[in-house]
TORKOL-4160 file (C-alpha; in steps of 0.2 Angstrom, whole numbers, padded with zeros to 4 digits, m for minus):
379
<pt num="1" X="m0394" Y="0608" Z="m0938"/>
<pt num="2" X="m0398" Y="0601" Z="m0920"/>
<pt num="3" X="m0386" Y="0604" Z="m0906"/>
<pt num="4" X="m0377" Y="0590" Z="m0899"/>
<pt num="5" X="m0382" Y="0584" Z="m0881"/>
<pt num="6" X="m0372" Y="0574" Z="m0869"/>
<pt num="7" X="m0379" Y="0556" Z="m0866"/>
<pt num="8" X="m0373" Y="0543" Z="m0854"/>
<pt num="9" X="m0375" Y="0525" Z="m0862"/>
<pt num="10" X="m0373" Y="0510" Z="m0852"/>
<pt num="11" X="m0370" Y="0494" Z="m0862"/>
<pt num="12" X="m0372" Y="0477" Z="m0853"/>
<pt num="13" X="m0363" Y="0463" Z="m0862"/>
<pt num="14" X="m0357" Y="0445" Z="m0859"/>
<pt num="15" X="m0342" Y="0436" Z="m0864"/>
<pt num="16" X="m0340" Y="0419" Z="m0873"/>
<pt num="17" X="m0326" Y="0415" Z="m0860"/>
<pt num="18" X="m0337" Y="0416" Z="m0845"/>
<pt num="19" X="m0356" Y="0417" Z="m0852"/>
<pt num="20" X="m0363" Y="0416" Z="m0835"/>
<pt num="21" X="m0354" Y="0432" Z="m0829"/>
<pt num="22" X="m0363" Y="0449" Z="m0834"/>
<pt num="23" X="m0352" Y="0465" Z="m0838"/>
<pt num="24" X="m0357" Y="0483" Z="m0842"/>
<pt num="25" X="m0347" Y="0497" Z="m0849"/>
<pt num="26" X="m0352" Y="0516" Z="m0848"/>
<pt num="27" X="m0349" Y="0528" Z="m0862"/>
<pt num="28" X="m0352" Y="0548" Z="m0862"/>
<pt num="29" X="m0355" Y="0553" Z="m0879"/>
<pt num="30" X="m0361" Y="0569" Z="m0888"/>
<pt num="31" X="m0375" Y="0567" Z="m0900"/>
<pt num="32" X="m0391" Y="0574" Z="m0907"/>
<pt num="33" X="m0403" Y="0561" Z="m0900"/>
<pt num="34" X="m0404" Y="0544" Z="m0892"/>
<pt num="35" X="m0402" Y="0534" Z="m0907"/>
<pt num="36" X="m0387" Y="0544" Z="m0912"/>
<pt num="37" X="m0379" Y="0542" Z="m0895"/>
<pt num="38" X="m0382" Y="0522" Z="m0895"/>
<pt num="39" X="m0374" Y="0521" Z="m0912"/>
<pt num="40" X="m0360" Y="0530" Z="m0906"/>
<pt num="41" X="m0357" Y="0520" Z="m0891"/>
<pt num="42" X="m0360" Y="0504" Z="m0901"/>
<pt num="43" X="m0346" Y="0510" Z="m0912"/>
<pt num="44" X="m0334" Y="0512" Z="m0898"/>
<pt num="45" X="m0338" Y="0495" Z="m0891"/>
<pt num="46" X="m0336" Y="0486" Z="m0907"/>
<pt num="47" X="m0319" Y="0496" Z="m0910"/>
<pt num="48" X="m0313" Y="0489" Z="m0894"/>
<pt num="49" X="m0318" Y="0472" Z="m0898"/>
<pt num="50" X="m0309" Y="0473" Z="m0915"/>
<pt num="51" X="m0294" Y="0480" Z="m0907"/>
<pt num="52" X="m0293" Y="0466" Z="m0894"/>
<pt num="53" X="m0285" Y="0450" Z="m0901"/>
<pt num="54" X="m0292" Y="0439" Z="m0888"/>
<pt num="55" X="m0301" Y="0423" Z="m0894"/>
<pt num="56" X="m0317" Y="0426" Z="m0883"/>
<pt num="57" X="m0331" Y="0436" Z="m0891"/>
<pt num="58" X="m0341" Y="0450" Z="m0881"/>
<pt num="59" X="m0360" Y="0451" Z="m0885"/>
<pt num="60" X="m0372" Y="0466" Z="m0881"/>
<pt num="61" X="m0387" Y="0461" Z="m0869"/>
<pt num="62" X="m0398" Y="0474" Z="m0879"/>
<pt num="63" X="m0413" Y="0473" Z="m0868"/>
<pt num="64" X="m0402" Y="0480" Z="m0853"/>
<pt num="65" X="m0395" Y="0495" Z="m0862"/>
<pt num="66" X="m0399" Y="0512" Z="m0853"/>
<pt num="67" X="m0397" Y="0529" Z="m0861"/>
<pt num="68" X="m0401" Y="0545" Z="m0854"/>
<pt num="69" X="m0396" Y="0564" Z="m0856"/>
<pt num="70" X="m0385" Y="0571" Z="m0843"/>
<pt num="71" X="m0392" Y="0587" Z="m0837"/>
<pt num="72" X="m0388" Y="0598" Z="m0821"/>
<pt num="73" X="m0400" Y="0596" Z="m0808"/>
<pt num="74" X="m0407" Y="0580" Z="m0814"/>
<pt num="75" X="m0404" Y="0562" Z="m0809"/>
<pt num="76" X="m0386" Y="0556" Z="m0816"/>
<pt num="77" X="m0388" Y="0537" Z="m0812"/>
<pt num="78" X="m0400" Y="0524" Z="m0817"/>
<pt num="79" X="m0405" Y="0521" Z="m0798"/>
<pt num="80" X="m0410" Y="0539" Z="m0797"/>
<pt num="81" X="m0420" Y="0540" Z="m0813"/>
<pt num="82" X="m0429" Y="0524" Z="m0807"/>
<pt num="83" X="m0434" Y="0532" Z="m0791"/>
<pt num="84" X="m0440" Y="0547" Z="m0801"/>
<pt num="85" X="m0451" Y="0536" Z="m0812"/>
<pt num="86" X="m0459" Y="0528" Z="m0796"/>
<pt num="87" X="m0466" Y="0545" Z="m0793"/>
<pt num="88" X="m0477" Y="0544" Z="m0806"/>
<pt num="89" X="m0489" Y="0532" Z="m0795"/>
<pt num="90" X="m0491" Y="0547" Z="m0783"/>
<pt num="91" X="m0509" Y="0553" Z="m0780"/>
<pt num="92" X="m0502" Y="0571" Z="m0780"/>
<pt num="93" X="m0504" Y="0578" Z="m0797"/>
<pt num="94" X="m0490" Y="0591" Z="m0796"/>
<pt num="95" X="m0478" Y="0577" Z="m0792"/>
<pt num="96" X="m0484" Y="0567" Z="m0806"/>
<pt num="97" X="m0483" Y="0583" Z="m0818"/>
<pt num="98" X="m0465" Y="0588" Z="m0812"/>
<pt num="99" X="m0459" Y="0569" Z="m0814"/>
<pt num="100" X="m0466" Y="0568" Z="m0832"/>
<pt num="101" X="m0457" Y="0584" Z="m0836"/>
<pt num="102" X="m0441" Y="0578" Z="m0829"/>
<pt num="103" X="m0441" Y="0561" Z="m0838"/>
<pt num="104" X="m0445" Y="0570" Z="m0854"/>
<pt num="105" X="m0430" Y="0580" Z="m0853"/>
<pt num="106" X="m0419" Y="0564" Z="m0848"/>
<pt num="107" X="m0425" Y="0553" Z="m0862"/>
<pt num="108" X="m0423" Y="0537" Z="m0854"/>
<pt num="109" X="m0434" Y="0525" Z="m0861"/>
<pt num="110" X="m0433" Y="0513" Z="m0846"/>
<pt num="111" X="m0447" Y="0523" Z="m0838"/>
<pt num="112" X="m0458" Y="0519" Z="m0852"/>
<pt num="113" X="m0469" Y="0507" Z="m0842"/>
<pt num="114" X="m0473" Y="0518" Z="m0829"/>
<pt num="115" X="m0476" Y="0533" Z="m0840"/>
<pt num="116" X="m0489" Y="0522" Z="m0849"/>
<pt num="117" X="m0497" Y="0519" Z="m0833"/>
<pt num="118" X="m0501" Y="0537" Z="m0832"/>
<pt num="119" X="m0513" Y="0534" Z="m0847"/>
<pt num="120" X="m0525" Y="0528" Z="m0834"/>
<pt num="121" X="m0526" Y="0545" Z="m0825"/>
<pt num="122" X="m0543" Y="0553" Z="m0824"/>
<pt num="123" X="m0534" Y="0570" Z="m0828"/>
<pt num="124" X="m0533" Y="0572" Z="m0847"/>
<pt num="125" X="m0519" Y="0585" Z="m0846"/>
<pt num="126" X="m0508" Y="0572" Z="m0837"/>
<pt num="127" X="m0512" Y="0559" Z="m0849"/>
<pt num="128" X="m0508" Y="0571" Z="m0863"/>
<pt num="129" X="m0491" Y="0575" Z="m0855"/>
<pt num="130" X="m0488" Y="0557" Z="m0853"/>
<pt num="131" X="m0489" Y="0555" Z="m0872"/>
<pt num="132" X="m0479" Y="0570" Z="m0875"/>
<pt num="133" X="m0466" Y="0564" Z="m0864"/>
<pt num="134" X="m0465" Y="0547" Z="m0873"/>
<pt num="135" X="m0463" Y="0557" Z="m0889"/>
<pt num="136" X="m0449" Y="0567" Z="m0883"/>
<pt num="137" X="m0440" Y="0550" Z="m0876"/>
<pt num="138" X="m0441" Y="0543" Z="m0895"/>
<pt num="139" X="m0443" Y="0525" Z="m0892"/>
<pt num="140" X="m0453" Y="0519" Z="m0907"/>
<pt num="141" X="m0458" Y="0503" Z="m0897"/>
<pt num="142" X="m0470" Y="0514" Z="m0888"/>
<pt num="143" X="m0481" Y="0520" Z="m0903"/>
<pt num="144" X="m0494" Y="0506" Z="m0902"/>
<pt num="145" X="m0498" Y="0509" Z="m0884"/>
<pt num="146" X="m0499" Y="0528" Z="m0888"/>
<pt num="147" X="m0510" Y="0526" Z="m0903"/>
<pt num="148" X="m0522" Y="0515" Z="m0893"/>
<pt num="149" X="m0528" Y="0532" Z="m0884"/>
<pt num="150" X="m0534" Y="0539" Z="m0900"/>
<pt num="151" X="m0552" Y="0535" Z="m0899"/>
<pt num="152" X="m0568" Y="0545" Z="m0905"/>
<pt num="153" X="m0572" Y="0552" Z="m0888"/>
<pt num="154" X="m0553" Y="0555" Z="m0881"/>
<pt num="155" X="m0550" Y="0573" Z="m0875"/>
<pt num="156" X="m0544" Y="0584" Z="m0890"/>
<pt num="157" X="m0528" Y="0588" Z="m0880"/>
<pt num="158" X="m0524" Y="0570" Z="m0879"/>
<pt num="159" X="m0528" Y="0567" Z="m0898"/>
<pt num="160" X="m0516" Y="0582" Z="m0902"/>
<pt num="161" X="m0502" Y="0574" Z="m0892"/>
<pt num="162" X="m0504" Y="0556" Z="m0900"/>
<pt num="163" X="m0503" Y="0564" Z="m0917"/>
<pt num="164" X="m0488" Y="0574" Z="m0913"/>
<pt num="165" X="m0480" Y="0557" Z="m0905"/>
<pt num="166" X="m0484" Y="0547" Z="m0921"/>
<pt num="167" X="m0474" Y="0559" Z="m0931"/>
<pt num="168" X="m0459" Y="0558" Z="m0919"/>
<pt num="169" X="m0460" Y="0539" Z="m0917"/>
<pt num="170" X="m0465" Y="0532" Z="m0933"/>
<pt num="171" X="m0453" Y="0521" Z="m0943"/>
<pt num="172" X="m0452" Y="0521" Z="m0962"/>
<pt num="173" X="m0462" Y="0504" Z="m0963"/>
<pt num="174" X="m0476" Y="0510" Z="m0951"/>
<pt num="175" X="m0491" Y="0512" Z="m0960"/>
<pt num="176" X="m0498" Y="0528" Z="m0954"/>
<pt num="177" X="m0506" Y="0537" Z="m0969"/>
<pt num="178" X="m0524" Y="0532" Z="m0964"/>
<pt num="179" X="m0522" Y="0537" Z="m0947"/>
<pt num="180" X="m0515" Y="0554" Z="m0951"/>
<pt num="181" X="m0528" Y="0557" Z="m0964"/>
<pt num="182" X="m0541" Y="0555" Z="m0952"/>
<pt num="183" X="m0532" Y="0567" Z="m0940"/>
<pt num="184" X="m0531" Y="0580" Z="m0954"/>
<pt num="185" X="m0551" Y="0580" Z="m0954"/>
<pt num="186" X="m0553" Y="0582" Z="m0934"/>
<pt num="187" X="m0563" Y="0596" Z="m0928"/>
<pt num="188" X="m0550" Y="0602" Z="m0916"/>
<pt num="189" X="m0538" Y="0614" Z="m0923"/>
<pt num="190" X="m0523" Y="0608" Z="m0913"/>
<pt num="191" X="m0525" Y="0590" Z="m0920"/>
<pt num="192" X="m0526" Y="0595" Z="m0938"/>
<pt num="193" X="m0511" Y="0607" Z="m0935"/>
<pt num="194" X="m0501" Y="0593" Z="m0927"/>
<pt num="195" X="m0506" Y="0581" Z="m0940"/>
<pt num="196" X="m0499" Y="0593" Z="m0954"/>
<pt num="197" X="m0482" Y="0593" Z="m0945"/>
<pt num="198" X="m0482" Y="0574" Z="m0944"/>
<pt num="199" X="m0485" Y="0572" Z="m0962"/>
<pt num="200" X="m0471" Y="0584" Z="m0966"/>
<pt num="201" X="m0459" Y="0576" Z="m0954"/>
<pt num="202" X="m0463" Y="0558" Z="m0961"/>
<pt num="203" X="m0462" Y="0565" Z="m0979"/>
<pt num="204" X="m0478" Y="0554" Z="m0983"/>
<pt num="205" X="m0482" Y="0551" Z="m1002"/>
<pt num="206" X="m0496" Y="0562" Z="m1009"/>
<pt num="207" X="m0493" Y="0576" Z="m0996"/>
<pt num="208" X="m0499" Y="0589" Z="m1008"/>
<pt num="209" X="m0515" Y="0580" Z="m1011"/>
<pt num="210" X="m0518" Y="0578" Z="m0991"/>
<pt num="211" X="m0513" Y="0597" Z="m0987"/>
<pt num="212" X="m0517" Y="0608" Z="m1001"/>
<pt num="213" X="m0536" Y="0608" Z="m0998"/>
<pt num="214" X="m0531" Y="0615" Z="m0980"/>
<pt num="215" X="m0524" Y="0630" Z="m0986"/>
<pt num="216" X="m0540" Y="0639" Z="m0983"/>
<pt num="217" X="m0543" Y="0632" Z="m0965"/>
<pt num="218" X="m0550" Y="0644" Z="m0953"/>
<pt num="219" X="m0536" Y="0641" Z="m0940"/>
<pt num="220" X="m0520" Y="0651" Z="m0941"/>
<pt num="221" X="m0508" Y="0638" Z="m0936"/>
<pt num="222" X="m0516" Y="0626" Z="m0948"/>
<pt num="223" X="m0513" Y="0637" Z="m0963"/>
<pt num="224" X="m0495" Y="0641" Z="m0958"/>
<pt num="225" X="m0491" Y="0622" Z="m0957"/>
<pt num="226" X="m0497" Y="0619" Z="m0973"/>
<pt num="227" X="m0487" Y="0633" Z="m0982"/>
<pt num="228" X="m0471" Y="0628" Z="m0972"/>
<pt num="229" X="m0475" Y="0608" Z="m0977"/>
<pt num="230" X="m0478" Y="0612" Z="m0995"/>
<pt num="231" X="m0465" Y="0625" Z="m0999"/>
<pt num="232" X="m0453" Y="0613" Z="m1007"/>
<pt num="233" X="m0466" Y="0602" Z="m1014"/>
<pt num="234" X="m0479" Y="0613" Z="m1023"/>
<pt num="235" X="m0480" Y="0629" Z="m1033"/>
<pt num="236" X="m0475" Y="0644" Z="m1024"/>
<pt num="237" X="m0488" Y="0655" Z="m1031"/>
<pt num="238" X="m0503" Y="0649" Z="m1022"/>
<pt num="239" X="m0493" Y="0647" Z="m1006"/>
<pt num="240" X="m0485" Y="0664" Z="m1007"/>
<pt num="241" X="m0503" Y="0672" Z="m1010"/>
<pt num="242" X="m0510" Y="0664" Z="m0994"/>
<pt num="243" X="m0495" Y="0669" Z="m0984"/>
<pt num="244" X="m0498" Y="0687" Z="m0989"/>
<pt num="245" X="m0516" Y="0687" Z="m0985"/>
<pt num="246" X="m0511" Y="0681" Z="m0967"/>
<pt num="247" X="m0498" Y="0694" Z="m0966"/>
<pt num="248" X="m0511" Y="0708" Z="m0968"/>
<pt num="249" X="m0526" Y="0700" Z="m0959"/>
<pt num="250" X="m0535" Y="0710" Z="m0945"/>
<pt num="251" X="m0533" Y="0694" Z="m0934"/>
<pt num="252" X="m0516" Y="0696" Z="m0924"/>
<pt num="253" X="m0515" Y="0677" Z="m0923"/>
<pt num="254" X="m0515" Y="0675" Z="m0942"/>
<pt num="255" X="m0501" Y="0688" Z="m0943"/>
<pt num="256" X="m0491" Y="0680" Z="m0929"/>
<pt num="257" X="m0491" Y="0663" Z="m0939"/>
<pt num="258" X="m0487" Y="0672" Z="m0955"/>
<pt num="259" X="m0470" Y="0678" Z="m0945"/>
<pt num="260" X="m0468" Y="0660" Z="m0940"/>
<pt num="261" X="m0468" Y="0654" Z="m0958"/>
<pt num="262" X="m0456" Y="0668" Z="m0964"/>
<pt num="263" X="m0445" Y="0664" Z="m0949"/>
<pt num="264" X="m0443" Y="0646" Z="m0954"/>
<pt num="265" X="m0444" Y="0645" Z="m0973"/>
<pt num="266" X="m0434" Y="0654" Z="m0986"/>
<pt num="267" X="m0447" Y="0663" Z="m0995"/>
<pt num="268" X="m0443" Y="0677" Z="m1008"/>
<pt num="269" X="m0446" Y="0693" Z="m1001"/>
<pt num="270" X="m0446" Y="0687" Z="m0983"/>
<pt num="271" X="m0435" Y="0700" Z="m0976"/>
<pt num="272" X="m0445" Y="0714" Z="m0983"/>
<pt num="273" X="m0461" Y="0706" Z="m0977"/>
<pt num="274" X="m0453" Y="0704" Z="m0959"/>
<pt num="275" X="m0446" Y="0722" Z="m0959"/>
<pt num="276" X="m0464" Y="0728" Z="m0963"/>
<pt num="277" X="m0472" Y="0718" Z="m0950"/>
<pt num="278" X="m0458" Y="0723" Z="m0937"/>
<pt num="279" X="m0467" Y="0741" Z="m0938"/>
<pt num="280" X="m0485" Y="0733" Z="m0935"/>
<pt num="281" X="m0495" Y="0741" Z="m0923"/>
<pt num="282" X="m0499" Y="0726" Z="m0913"/>
<pt num="283" X="m0484" Y="0725" Z="m0899"/>
<pt num="284" X="m0483" Y="0706" Z="m0900"/>
<pt num="285" X="m0483" Y="0705" Z="m0920"/>
<pt num="286" X="m0470" Y="0719" Z="m0920"/>
<pt num="287" X="m0459" Y="0710" Z="m0907"/>
<pt num="288" X="m0460" Y="0693" Z="m0915"/>
<pt num="289" X="m0456" Y="0700" Z="m0932"/>
<pt num="290" X="m0442" Y="0710" Z="m0926"/>
<pt num="291" X="m0434" Y="0694" Z="m0917"/>
<pt num="292" X="m0437" Y="0684" Z="m0932"/>
<pt num="293" X="m0429" Y="0697" Z="m0944"/>
<pt num="294" X="m0413" Y="0697" Z="m0932"/>
<pt num="295" X="m0413" Y="0678" Z="m0932"/>
<pt num="296" X="m0409" Y="0678" Z="m0951"/>
<pt num="297" X="m0392" Y="0676" Z="m0958"/>
<pt num="298" X="m0383" Y="0682" Z="m0973"/>
<pt num="299" X="m0376" Y="0698" Z="m0980"/>
<pt num="300" X="m0392" Y="0702" Z="m0989"/>
<pt num="301" X="m0400" Y="0704" Z="m0971"/>
<pt num="302" X="m0389" Y="0719" Z="m0967"/>
<pt num="303" X="m0399" Y="0734" Z="m0975"/>
<pt num="304" X="m0414" Y="0727" Z="m0967"/>
<pt num="305" X="m0407" Y="0725" Z="m0951"/>
<pt num="306" X="m0400" Y="0742" Z="m0951"/>
<pt num="307" X="m0417" Y="0751" Z="m0955"/>
<pt num="308" X="m0426" Y="0741" Z="m0942"/>
<pt num="309" X="m0414" Y="0742" Z="m0927"/>
<pt num="310" X="m0420" Y="0753" Z="m0913"/>
<pt num="311" X="m0410" Y="0749" Z="m0897"/>
<pt num="312" X="m0392" Y="0745" Z="m0893"/>
<pt num="313" X="m0397" Y="0727" Z="m0887"/>
<pt num="314" X="m0403" Y="0724" Z="m0905"/>
<pt num="315" X="m0388" Y="0731" Z="m0912"/>
<pt num="316" X="m0377" Y="0720" Z="m0901"/>
<pt num="317" X="m0387" Y="0705" Z="m0909"/>
<pt num="318" X="m0383" Y="0711" Z="m0927"/>
<pt num="319" X="m0365" Y="0716" Z="m0923"/>
<pt num="320" X="m0360" Y="0698" Z="m0918"/>
<pt num="321" X="m0368" Y="0692" Z="m0934"/>
<pt num="322" X="m0359" Y="0705" Z="m0945"/>
<pt num="323" X="m0342" Y="0702" Z="m0936"/>
<pt num="324" X="m0343" Y="0684" Z="m0941"/>
<pt num="325" X="m0345" Y="0689" Z="m0959"/>
<pt num="326" X="m0329" Y="0699" Z="m0958"/>
<pt num="327" X="m0323" Y="0710" Z="m0972"/>
<pt num="328" X="m0336" Y="0701" Z="m0984"/>
<pt num="329" X="m0349" Y="0713" Z="m0976"/>
<pt num="330" X="m0339" Y="0728" Z="m0979"/>
<pt num="331" X="m0345" Y="0733" Z="m0996"/>
<pt num="332" X="m0363" Y="0731" Z="m0991"/>
<pt num="333" X="m0362" Y="0742" Z="m0977"/>
<pt num="334" X="m0352" Y="0755" Z="m0987"/>
<pt num="335" X="m0366" Y="0754" Z="m1000"/>
<pt num="336" X="m0379" Y="0757" Z="m0987"/>
<pt num="337" X="m0388" Y="0774" Z="m0989"/>
<pt num="338" X="m0400" Y="0774" Z="m0973"/>
<pt num="339" X="m0416" Y="0782" Z="m0974"/>
<pt num="340" X="m0415" Y="0788" Z="m0955"/>
<pt num="341" X="m0401" Y="0796" Z="m0945"/>
<pt num="342" X="m0403" Y="0780" Z="m0933"/>
<pt num="343" X="m0399" Y="0768" Z="m0946"/>
<pt num="344" X="m0385" Y="0778" Z="m0953"/>
<pt num="345" X="m0378" Y="0779" Z="m0936"/>
<pt num="346" X="m0379" Y="0761" Z="m0933"/>
<pt num="347" X="m0370" Y="0758" Z="m0950"/>
<pt num="348" X="m0356" Y="0768" Z="m0944"/>
<pt num="349" X="m0354" Y="0758" Z="m0928"/>
<pt num="350" X="m0354" Y="0743" Z="m0939"/>
<pt num="351" X="m0340" Y="0750" Z="m0949"/>
<pt num="352" X="m0330" Y="0755" Z="m0934"/>
<pt num="353" X="m0332" Y="0736" Z="m0928"/>
<pt num="354" X="m0326" Y="0730" Z="m0945"/>
<pt num="355" X="m0311" Y="0742" Z="m0946"/>
<pt num="356" X="m0305" Y="0737" Z="m0928"/>
<pt num="357" X="m0307" Y="0718" Z="m0934"/>
<pt num="358" X="m0297" Y="0721" Z="m0949"/>
<pt num="359" X="m0283" Y="0730" Z="m0939"/>
<pt num="360" X="m0282" Y="0716" Z="m0927"/>
<pt num="361" X="m0282" Y="0701" Z="m0940"/>
<pt num="362" X="m0273" Y="0709" Z="m0955"/>
<pt num="363" X="m0262" Y="0723" Z="m0948"/>
<pt num="364" X="m0262" Y="0742" Z="m0951"/>
<pt num="365" X="m0260" Y="0742" Z="m0970"/>
<pt num="366" X="m0276" Y="0733" Z="m0972"/>
<pt num="367" X="m0284" Y="0744" Z="m0959"/>
<pt num="368" X="m0279" Y="0759" Z="m0969"/>
<pt num="369" X="m0285" Y="0752" Z="m0985"/>
<pt num="370" X="m0303" Y="0749" Z="m0977"/>
<pt num="371" X="m0302" Y="0767" Z="m0969"/>
<pt num="372" X="m0299" Y="0774" Z="m0987"/>
<pt num="373" X="m0314" Y="0765" Z="m0993"/>
<pt num="374" X="m0325" Y="0772" Z="m0980"/>
<pt num="375" X="m0318" Y="0790" Z="m0982"/>
<pt num="376" X="m0319" Y="0789" Z="m1001"/>
<pt num="377" X="m0337" Y="0784" Z="m0999"/>
<pt num="378" X="m0341" Y="0799" Z="m0988"/>
<pt num="379" X="m0332" Y="0811" Z="m0999"/>
């Protein structure tokens, strides 16, 4: 689930009692994206109109609506955002780069025309960033201008960003199957990988026919994206076999992508696979696998966490999750027979934590019962 962000929404409107006079109203709303923020603000606008019994009618002037995300150290007013957008015309590439990054964070679509102007820049990295910025802003009306950059001789980085933006901006009625099918056949792996993500995001028809042949692609990210996209649509046997091959590949990038899939998809046996990879000799693979394992949730994770824990910082992450589980985690920890002294020590620390939680929440009688279970287990 996406976390809610804070948006400012300015809605200009007119009133039938005085049509020549223009008004505006501002709302601050929490929403997961711009579209949701606008819908929330419009509901508030409409609810006020319905509540007010005046004979005149208020009408929204949609072309003047402004929406942006409120962020510390970023412009907080339309005037300041407009000033930021004007900096895109600078000849200093650093200024253009930093301005694009800031505008992408703000998500204000009013800067779209200035961002599209960057498409003419001689630096393909800035053009790609401009496309990426429009994808982050999320205004579907920019899709046509973005796809106009996708030409045979375009820089692969630009193509990859165009494909990613297509996945974010396409509406259900947009015909993008042909476009993404071509992108799946591109020579550049970034383009192919982004096309798979777009196909998954848009839930296109014939997704299996489009993606299954790419399961043996030479690129690690392409293979990982295929498994992730098809897991809920295709027989698991072939996908799981491909994932296991990636997990033991000599190429560390293949292993890293296997960790990515295991982190994102509820694959049978994924806790065991992550625990195995958490002991990999490659430091980056080991770190990624450990972090992924400790990001998982559920009581079934506890034994795997305990056998993998190495530091008190890692224990702190796990302890917070176990504390949220409360007494439900007690029987699992009591049944745990650690293979190492360290894992048994951490299990004891979790039991100490749960005992104190029971004492504070349910009183000393419940605490005593919990203590007796622990003593009986050790007897």
